[in-house]
N, C-alpha and C positions, 0 to 999 in steps of 0.2 A: 760652787767655789769661785763665784764672782762677787765683787763688792757692789755696794749701792752706787758708787761713783761710776763704775764700769757699766752697770745696767742703764744708768741715766744717759751716759755718753752714747751707748749703742741705740737707745730709743731715739735720742735727739738726732743722731746721724741719719738713721733710717727715715725719720719723719721730715727732716729739713734739707739734708745734703745729698742723699742718694738720688741719682738721676734716672736710673733704669736703663743705662746704656750697656750694662754688663750684669753678671750674676752676683748674688750675695752667697758666700760660701763660709760655713762655720765648721772649722776643723777641730775636733775634740769637744763636741757639744755637751758631753756628759749627761746630766739630768735635764738640761734644757734651759738654764737661766739665760745664757747668751742668746739662744735661739728665740726664746719668748720675748726678750727685750727688743730684738730686731723686728719680730713680727708685730709687736705693739706699735713700734715706730712706723712701720710700713702702713699700718691701718690708718695712720694720720696723714700719710703722704698723698696729697691729691694730684700730684704732678705725674704719677706713673700708673700704668695699668697692670704690668706684670709684677705681682707681689709674691715672690717666691724665694725661699731660702733653702739652700742645699746643706743639710746637716750630716756630718761624717763622724763616726765613732766606731770603735770596736764593740762597744756596749757589753764588755765582759768585765766583771769585777775581779779584783785581786786582793792580796793581803793588805795593801795600803788603803784601798777603798773601804775594806771591811773594818779596819781599825778606825779610820776617820769617821765612819757612820755610827760608831758606838755612842749612845746617849743622845743621838739626833733622831729626827722624825723618820729618817730613812734606814734606821738600824734594822738589819735583817734582809734588806733589799739589795745589798751590795756584796753578797757573799763571793769569796774567791772562786773563780771558775763559773759563776752564775751570770745569766744575762740580766742586765737592767734596762733593756730596750722596752719592756712593757711599762716600766715606770716613766721612761722618757715619753712614750706615747700617751700615757695617762695625763701627764703634766701639760703636754702640748696639744691636747685634743681640741681645744678651742680654735686653734690656728691650723688644724690638720690640712686644710686645702692649700695652705701656703708653704708647707714644709715637705721637701723631698728628702727622705731618709736614705742614707748610704751606710749600710752596715758592713764593716770589714776592716782589715788591717790597712792602714794608710800607706804602708810600704809598697802596697800593690794597687793602690787606688788609681783609677783612670778618669780623666776629665774629657768632656766631649769637645774641647777646644773652642768653646764659645768664650767671648771676653768675660773677664772677672772684674767687677767694679769694687767689691769689698771682700777682703779675705781676713777672717778672724782666726788666729792660730793659737790653740792651746794643746798642741800635739807634737811639738818638736822635742820629744823626750829623750832622743838619742841622736848622734850624728847621722845614723842611717835614716831615721825618720825625717830629720831636717833636710837631708839630701833628696829624699824621695818627694817630699812636699814641694820643695823649691823647684825640682825638675819638672813636676807635673803641673803645678799651678802658676808659678811665677811668670813663665813665658806668655800667659794669657792676660797679664795685667796691662792696662791701657795707660800709656804715659800721659801725665797731666790730670788723670781722672781717678785712677785706682788707688785705694787705700789698703795697707796691710797693717793689721793690729797684732802685735806680739804680746800675748798675755804673760809670757814667761820672761820678758826682757829683764825684769829685775828679780828673777828667781835665782837662787844661789847655784842650782845644779846644772842648768842648761847653758853652759858656757859657750857652746858651739854657735848659739844664736848671735853672739857678739862677733864671732869670727865671720859669720855669714854676712851680717849687715855692714861690717867694716869693709869687706871685699866688694860690697855693692854700694859703698858710700856715695859714689858719683851717680848712682841710679835712683836714690831715694832722698827725701828730706823729711824731717820730723814735723808733724803738724799737730800732735797732741801728746802730752805726758799726763795720763789720767791720774789724778791725786789719790792717795790712799790705796794704791794697787800696784801690781807689777807691770801694768800695760803701758806700752808706748806705741803710738800710731805713726806710720810712715806713709807718705804719698809717693807713688812711683813716678819718676821723672823721665826715664828712658826705657826703651824696649829691652827686655831681657832674653838672653839665649840660654838654652839648656846647658848646664855645666860650667857656666862662666865663673862660678864661685869656687870651683876647684874642690879639692879633698877637704871635707869638714872634720875628719878625724883629728882630734887634738894632738895626737902623738906626732902627726906629720907637720904641724905648724912650727915655723921657726920662732924661737923665743922673742926676737925683735918684733915679729908681727903680732905676737900675743900682747906684748907691752903696748904697741901702737893701737891695737884693736880696743883694748880696755881704756886707754886714754881717750880714744874717740867716744866710746860709749859713755864714759863718765861725764864728758862735756855735753851730752845730749839730755841728761835727766836732771830733775830737781834735786835739791840738797838731801831730801829724805830718802832718795833712792841711790845716792852715790855709794853709800855703805853696802847696799845690796849688790851693786855692780862689783865692788871690791871683793865681796864674798864669792861671786861667780868667777872672778879672776883667780882667787885662791884655789877654787875647785878645779880650774884647768890643770894646776900642778898636782892636785890630788889624783885626778883622772890619769895624769901622765906618770904617777908614781914618784913624783919629785916632792916628797913631803917636806924637806927642809925649805925649799923655795916657797911652798904653800904656807909654812909657819911664818916665814919672813913677811909675806904679804899681809897675813892676818895681824901680825905684831905691829904693823904700820899704823893701826888704829889705836886710839887712846883707850885706856882701860875704862870699862863701864859704858863704852859706846853701844847704843842700841840701834837696831836695824828694823826696817819695815817687815813685819811678819816674823821677826826673829831669825831672819836668813843668815846673818853673820854668826849667830850662836850655833845654828844648825851646821854651818860649814865647819866651824871649829870642832864640833862634836864628831863630824864625819872624818875630819883629818886625824883626830885623836884615835878614832876607831881603826883607821887604816894603819896608823903608826903602831898601835898595839898588836894588830895582826901581823905586821912585818916583824916586830920584836919577838912575837911568839914563834913565828916560822924560823927566825934566826936561832932561837934557843933550841928548837927541835933539831935543827941541822947540826948545831954545836954538840948536842948530846950524842 
């Protein structure tokens, strides 16, 4: 689930930029495309001796993975409730000595408190996961050196990432907006303390802060991702149950506007589904 542009950037980073002053951590490594790209880059990096990647995942399939795998080479390997760790290990076998596998729920993950130089995140799938990841890993980032890559920054569903990065806007700067993907890469500028980002549940965020957060995010990304950020903004209001406000956000885009990966269209479909569910519930209550 990574693009060629993302894989190229990760290889290039590991080969040319990584200094070895902190760990490389891959959160949500899935079947290993990001891990392999980093390992390939590390193999070309002659400046460092420690060439290790910490790869984290639950490694358990679900209905989404199972549906996604249909018609692909991995069909049958991502069954709901089944482990895909064997497939990850098979694909990464060539770099086995470089990869430390951490199998488990990231809500309960623990880090050994050594510095982290590069943090690739494709696992902030809920406010709870975002809070847990930030709490455990962000305090180990090294100001001026550490990079954080959010693969879901331009994804329609993960709206809490924008709230997180807005609240930490004085602590990070954007250093890469990877084309043709949802990934935006930040460099840590200041030491982070656990909990300084506050409550990431969208229901608790004041409307004015939501507006400010998404105005900030829109200004960080290329033109082809701005619509995706708008879709994530609409999803804030879907998550909050404010469907009329979500509709207003989506209607601010011109008819026929396309988004990267169809994110805007997916957000519209989810809003409509939520609206239909509310109408159905209202009808039942009325009966």
